[in-house]
VEXDREN-2710 file (C-alpha; in Angstrom, 1 decimal):
% VEXDREN-2710
k/r/px/py/pz
1/ASN/15.5/139.3/87.7
2/LYS/13.9/141.2/90.5
3/LYS/13.5/140.3/94.2
4/ILE/9.9/140.8/95.3
5/HIS/10.7/140.4/99.0
6/LYS/13.8/141.2/101.0
7/ASN/14.3/137.5/102.0
8/ALA/14.5/136.3/98.4
9/PHE/17.7/135.1/96.8
10/ALA/18.6/135.9/93.2
11/PRO/19.2/132.9/91.0
12/ILE/22.9/132.1/90.8
13/ARG/25.3/129.7/88.9
14/ALA/27.2/127.3/91.1
15/THR/30.1/127.6/88.8
16/PRO/30.9/130.1/86.0
17/PHE/29.9/127.7/83.2
18/SER/26.9/126.0/84.9
19/ALA/24.0/125.6/82.5
20/CYS/21.4/126.0/85.3
21/LEU/20.8/128.6/87.9
22/ASP/20.3/127.5/91.5
23/LEU/17.1/128.6/93.1
24/LYS/17.1/129.0/96.9
25/SER/14.3/128.9/99.5
26/PRO/13.6/132.4/100.9
27/SER/12.3/130.9/104.2
28/ASN/12.4/128.0/106.6
29/CYS/9.7/125.4/106.2
30/ASN/8.8/121.8/106.9
31/ILE/7.1/119.4/104.6
32/GLN/5.1/116.7/106.4
33/THR/5.3/113.0/105.2
34/SER/3.3/112.3/102.0
35/CYS/2.6/116.0/101.6
36/GLY/3.5/118.8/99.2
37/ARG/4.4/122.4/99.7
38/LEU/4.4/125.3/97.3
39/ILE/7.4/127.5/98.1
40/LYS/7.2/131.0/96.6
41/LEU/10.6/132.1/95.6
42/ASN/9.6/135.8/95.8
43/ILE/11.5/136.6/92.6
44/SER/10.3/137.6/89.1
45/ILE/12.3/136.9/86.0
46/VAL/12.1/138.8/82.7
47/LEU/12.1/136.3/79.8
48/PRO/11.4/137.2/76.1
49/SER/7.6/136.8/76.6
50/GLY/7.2/138.7/79.8
51/MET/7.6/138.7/83.6
52/TYR/6.8/135.8/85.8
53/VAL/6.7/135.1/89.5
54/TRP/8.3/131.8/90.4
55/ALA/7.4/129.1/92.9
56/VAL/8.5/125.6/93.4
57/LEU/6.3/122.7/94.4
58/LEU/8.1/120.1/96.5
59/ILE/6.6/116.8/97.4
60/ASN/7.8/114.7/100.3
61/HIS/7.4/111.0/99.4
62/SER/9.5/109.8/102.4
63/ASP/8.2/108.6/105.8
64/THR/10.0/111.4/107.7
65/HIS/9.4/115.1/107.8
66/PHE/11.6/117.2/105.5
67/LYS/13.1/120.4/106.7
68/ILE/14.1/123.3/104.4
69/LYS/16.2/126.1/105.8
70/ARG/16.3/129.6/104.3
71/GLY/19.0/129.6/101.6
72/ASN/18.9/125.9/100.8
73/LYS/19.0/125.1/97.1
74/ILE/15.6/123.6/96.3
75/ALA/15.5/123.7/92.5
76/GLN/17.4/124.7/89.3
77/LEU/16.3/127.0/86.5
78/PHE/17.2/125.9/83.0
79/CYS/16.3/128.2/80.1
80/MET/16.4/126.8/76.5
81/LYS/15.6/128.4/73.2
82/ILE/13.0/126.5/71.3
83/ASP/12.7/126.6/67.5
84/TYR/9.5/125.9/65.7
85/PRO/10.4/124.5/62.3
86/ARG/7.8/124.4/59.5
87/VAL/6.7/120.9/58.6
88/LYS/5.7/119.8/55.1
89/SER/4.2/116.5/54.1
90/ILE/5.7/114.8/51.0
91/ASP/5.3/111.4/49.3
92/SER/8.9/110.1/49.8
93/LEU/12.4/111.1/50.7
94/SER/15.7/110.0/49.2
95/ILE/18.2/108.1/51.4
96/THR/20.2/111.3/51.8
97/GLN/17.2/113.3/52.9
98/SER/15.9/110.7/55.3
99/ARG/19.4/110.2/56.9
100/GLU/18.9/106.5/56.9
101/GLY/19.3/105.1/60.4
102/ILE/18.1/108.2/62.2
103/CYS/14.3/108.2/62.6
104/ASP/14.2/106.1/59.4
105/THR/10.7/105.0/60.0
106/ILE/9.4/108.5/59.4
107/LYS/9.9/108.9/55.7
108/TRP/6.8/111.0/54.9
109/VAL/7.7/114.2/56.7
110/ALA/10.3/116.8/55.7
111/ILE/11.3/119.7/57.8
112/ASP/12.0/123.0/56.1
113/GLN/14.9/124.9/57.6
END
């Protein structure tokens, strides 16, 4: 990751084995009642497909103003690998192939692995 501004915070894990990274506000701000605010995190993160600048949209649904202080955790980043299996249509599946009981109403699609 890269800090774009000196006030930015690098994403950190709350504990060594946390699945998510905490994202902190780089500045103080207020969110009025029934309003939203886009908070630029002033960081960029390199992921397999490129570099991104991150922001968080917070919406205050309460009837009181919401105050955010610099350094408050305002979101979490969770990265997950996604697989794109090939799908093939077939006429039927055996009980073993359909894993009866698990999505057993979908008997016309087999996934190649």
